N, C-alpha and C positions, 0 to 999 in steps of 0.2 A: 188257339191251337199252337203247337210247336212245329215249325217247319225249318229244317236245316239249321237248327240251333237258335232260331229267332222266334221270340214269343209274340204272338199276335193277340191283342185284346179286343173283344167285341161283345156286344150284348148276346144273351142266350137266345135260342130259338123262340122260347116263350112257353108259358104254362097255359095250355088250352083248358076248356071246360072238361074235356075228356082226359086230361093229363098232359105231360110234356109232349111238345110237338116240334118238329124241325122247322116248319115254315107255316105257322098258323095265320089265318086271316082274322083280324080282330074286329073291325067295324067298317061299315059302309052305309052312308046316309047323308042327308041334307042338314046343314046348319041353318036353323030357322031365323037366327039373328045374324045375318051374314056380315053386315058392316062392322059391328063391334068385334065380332070374332076375327075378321080379317085384320082389324087394327090391333087387336090383342096379340095375334100371331106375329105381326110385324114387331110389336114391342118385345116379345120374347126373343125374336131373332136379333133385334137391335142390341139387346143386352149382351148376347153372345158375341156380337161384333165389336163391342166397345171395351176399351181399356181406360177406366176412369182415373186410375193412378198412373201418372206419367204416360199420357196418351201417345200412341204411335200407330200408324196405319199398317195394314197387311195382316191383321189377326182375325181368325174366324174359327168358331166352334159351332156345334150343331145341336139343336134342341133334342131332348129325350121325350118321347111320346108314349103315354101309357093309356091303355083302354082298361078301365076298372069296372066294366059292366054297365053302370048307369051314367058314366061320365068319361070324358077324355081330358087328360092332363098333359100340358106342354111345359117343359122345364128347361132352364138354361142357367149358366153362370157367366158372368162377365169375364173378359180376357184376363183381368187382374185378379179374379177370384173373390172380389169383395162384394159382389151384388148377385143375389139369387132371384130369378124371376120365374113365375108360374102362372099359366092361364088354365083355369078349370072351366071346361065347357060342360055344364050340368045337363041333366036329363031334359029340362025344359027348353033347351036350345038345340037339342038333337032330335032328328026324326029319321031313324034308320034302324038297321039290324046289327045286333052284337053277335058275332059268330063265336068269338073266343075272347079271352082276356090275356093281355101280355104287354110287353114293352119293347120299343125299338128306339133308335136314335138316327136322325136323318139330317141331311144337309138342307139348308135354305139358301139357294143361290139366286142369282140375278133374275132369271125368268119368273121364279115363284114370287119374289118380292114385287116385281112389276105387276103380276097378276093380282096379288092381294091389294096393292095400292089402288087399283082401279075398281075394286068392289064397292058398289053403291048400296044404299039402303034397300032398294027393291031388287037387287041382283041375286041370283041363286049362287050358293056355295056348297059344293059337294066334297066330302072327305072320304077317302078310303085308306084305312090304316092296316098294314100287315107287318109281319115280322121283318121283311126286307125292304119295305118302301112305304112312303106316304104319297098318296095321289090327291091332288087338289084340282078340282074342276070348276072353272068359272065360265062366263060368257065367251071368254077368249080361248077356251079349250082346256085340255088337261095338262098339268105339269106333274111329272113323276120325280120324286126325290128318293134316292137309294140310301140304304143303311150305310153308315160310316163308322169307323172305330170310335169307341168312347174314350175321351181323355181321362187318363188315370187320376189326374188332379181332381176331376169332378167327383170321383168316388169318395175321396176324403171330404170334399165340400158337402156332398149329400149327407154324410154322417154328421158332420159338425152342425149343419143348419137344423137338422131335425131335433138335435139335443138342445141347441140354443133357443129355437122357437118354442119348444115345449116349456121353457121357463118364463115365457112372456105371458102377460095378461092384457086384456083390452084396456087401453088408457083413454081413448076418446073416439067419438063417432060423430061425423058431420053429415047432414043431408046433402043432396046433390048440389044445389046452388052455393051453399056455404062451403062445400068442399072445393068447388071451382074457384071461388073468391080467395080462399086460403092458399091453394096451391099456386095460383097466379100471382099472389102477393109476395111469395118467397123471394129472397134476394137473388139477383140475376147472376151473381158471381158463383160459378160452379164449385169452387173450392171452399165456400163459406161453411164454417162449422157452427152449429147453434143448437139450442134446445127448444122443444115445442111443449107447451103446457096448456091444459084445459083452462078456459076462461069463460065460465057460464056455459052457453051453448056453442061457443066458438073455441078457437085455438089461438094462442098468442105465441109470438117468437121472443125468446130471451137468450141471453148469452151465458147463462149459468144453470146448473141443475136445481130442481126444486121438487116439492111434493107432486107426484103424478107426471113429472116431466119426462119426455122421451128425447133421446139423443138423435140428432140428425147431423151426421158428419159427412160433409160434401153434398150440398144442395143439388148439385148437378147430377147426382146419382138417381134423382127422381125424374129425370127428363122424360123417360118413356111413359110416365103417367099423363103427360100433357096432351098428346094426341087423342087420348081416350076420354077427356073431360066432356066432350059433347054427348057421350053416352052415359055418364056417371049417374048413379042413383044414390050412392053414399060412399063415404071414405071412413075406414076404420084404421086406427093407429094402435100398434101394440108395442110394448116394451117390458123389460124386467122390472121387478119391484125395487124402488129406491136406489137406482144406480148412483154411486158417488162420483163416477167419472165416465169416460166414454163407454158406451154400451151399444149392442146391436138393437135395431128397431125394425119393425115390419109395417108396411103401408099397403092396404088392401082396398081396391076399388070394386064396388059391386056394380056390375053392368047387367044389361038385360039377359038373363039366363046364364050368366057366367061371372067369374071373379078373376081379377088380375092382381097378383101379389108380388111385392118386392120386399126382400129382406136384405138389410144393409149391415155390413160388418161395423164394428165399433169405430174404426178410423179408416180413412180413404186408402191408406197404404197397407192395410191388413187384409189378407185373403182368408176366407173361411177355412181353407185346408190346413192352416197352421194354428187354429185357435185352441186345440187341445181339450175341448169340452168333453170328448168321449173317453179320455184316458182312464178316469176313475172307474167307469163301468167296465172297460175292457180289461182292467187289471185284476178283476175278481177271478177266483179259481173256477167258478161254474159257468162263466159267460159263454165259452166256446161250445160246451156240450149243450147248454140250454138253447143256444142259437140254432143248433140242429133241430131241436124239438119245435121251436117257434117257426122255423122255416117250413116245416111240414104242415103247420096249422094255418099259415097265411093263405088266403085264397082270393086276393084282389077285392076284398070287401072295401066299400067306400070309407068305412070307419073301422079301425082295428081297436077293439075294446080290450083294454088291459085286464080288467077284471074277468072277462069271459075267457081270455087266453090263460090266465092264471088258474081258473077252475079246470079248464080242459087239460092243462099240462100238469096240474098238481104242484104248482110252484107259487112262491110268494110274489106279490106285485113288484117288489124290489128286484127280484131275480128276472122277472119278465122284462122289466125296463132295461136291465143290463143286457139281456139277450137281444132286445130290439136295437139297442145301441150297436151291438156286435153285427147284426144284420144291416143296420144303417151304414156301417163302415163299408159294406159291400154294395151300398146303393139300393138295398131291397126295402127300405122303410123310409117314408117321409112323414112330415107332420103338417096337418091342416089347421091353421090358427082359427079359422072361422068356426070349425066344428070341434076344436079342442080335442083332436083325435089323430092318431097315426093312420097312415094308409100304406098300401103294399104296391111296390113296383117290382118287376122281375129282372134283375141284373145278375151277372155271374157272382157266385159266392164261393170263396175258397179260404179256409182258415189261414193257411200260410200266406196268402196274398194280403189278408187283413193285417197280419203282423208286419208284413213288408211296408204297408202304407203308414205304419205308425212306428218309426224308428226310435222314438223316445221310449215307448213301451218295450220294444225289443232290448234296448240298452238297459232298462230297469230290470228286466228279467235276468239278463246276463249278470248284473251286479248281485242280484239276490242268489243266483245259483252258484256264484263264485265264492260265497261266504264273506263278501265285503261289508255286510250289514251287521251291526251289533246293536241290539235293543237294550235300553236301560230305562225302565219305567215308561213314561210317556214321551221319551225322546229316543233318538237313534243316532248312531255314528256310521257314516258310509265312507269307506276308504276308496279313493279314486286316484288316478294318475296325477290329478291336479291338487291332491291333498285330501284331508279328512273333512267331510261336510257334516254339520250338525243339523238334524232334522227334528222338527216338532210334529209328532204324529197327529195330534188333534187338530191343529190349525194349518197344517201343511206348509209350514215355514221351512226355509233352508238357508244356509250360508253361502250357497253357490251364486255365481253371477246371474243366472237365469232368474232366480227368485228376486234378487235386488233390482233387476230390470223390469220385471212384470208383476211381482207380488201376487202371483196366482191368477192374474187376469187372463192368462193364456194357457190355463191348465197347470197341473202339477209338473214339477221337474222330474227327471229320471231318478234322482236321489229319494224324493218323497215317495214316488211310486214303488221303488225297490224296498224302502223301509216298510211301507204298508203291506206289500206282498209277504215279506218275512213276518210281520206282526200277525197277519191272519193265519200263518202256518205255525205259530207258536202257541200251544194250548194254554200256557200259563199267563198269556197276555189277553185273556178274554175280556177283562174289564177295559183295558186300553182300547182294544179293538172295537168294543161296543161304543165307546165315546167317539172314537175316530169315525166309525161309519155313520153315527148320528150326525156329526158335523158335516160329513161329506154329502149326506143324502137329504137332510131336512129341508134345505132350500129347494132342491129339485122336487121332492115329494110335495111340498106345499104349493109350489108353482103349478105342477101338473094337476094336482087335485082341485085347486081353486079354479083353474081353467076349465077342467071337466065339469065342475059344479056350475060354473057360469053358463056353459053350453047347454047343460041339462035344464 
């Protein structure tokens, strides 16, 4: 809302089963696996409290809670933005009534943390989730946490994580006791950077990448897994195909009736909000309009099937994925690695706000509209205040400092984005455009499709 010239950001009221509602009540019921659920909730809250890069006290953020019909999802980002945590309470762990579907974000303060820490294996745990509050009831009584403003940085993080996770595949899976031994054997130095590779039915630690290896930058960022090891049934490790350098990874514990997932950024100092993985999709001409269509078709399904959405909307799967990225930038789409599928959460969506969250894309569009881009075959020249930049349309290379610093590992620079925008708008460059899009999309297409085939 806008009050006296000040813009207040918060979650929406929610989308109920009957349509939009101002204050819907989402879920009320008992968690049948109280102890692991309480420990998982504390893990999500601990991630929100922690700054893994350059730690300092006094930082707190609040989990986002989504009722998706057959499950509850609790999500958070670390204070440094480099760790994403999610606890999925699945239908087998919930015994209650779903009144509506929707999303809110609440504070987890001292009294609630103390109540969760005292929950034992035989103790009851009741959850009530509404648009404005989360009520947790234990033997010590009820604790009510009210809705709080959603950090803007989290919106960017939500978008980046769902695109990055969709490019990952399952690299290793360990049963319960093997998972416990492996996680407890990791180096104790929190800042240690290493690689983890399959070795038969186990995992081994190495200091360099190799076939099937997964990057683990900052062992200490897995700390919230350790209190859950007494409940663990298996550990799954996900990563992108053949990374040549630092890359994101995901670590998922299967617990009784629930899953706890951590996604780590490629390096300890890198937050997800600046990774730039969404920019290629957001720069397409149709993404904004397609996102409006996709937004109307989403309905809090546990799995958002891209093929089904494409059929319903009459769009190609490539355009559907770009539209989901657009919605993901507004926090409305996440990605579940275990099910190799997107899921829906309901946060505010505003086209102009999405552009504001991606200043690199805004700058690229300004360059394109000002006539600063000249296309010459499969290359482009982009005039800027800092000089002329030479851009390779197919490989996304550029002569600017951003490219030389990152070589595309943090998304395309504004010059590459501007050149591709102009190339798509130039009919005579259809051949170049086709090759360009193939290079941009083939990796994402293959990663998503292979993940979906694995799940099926």
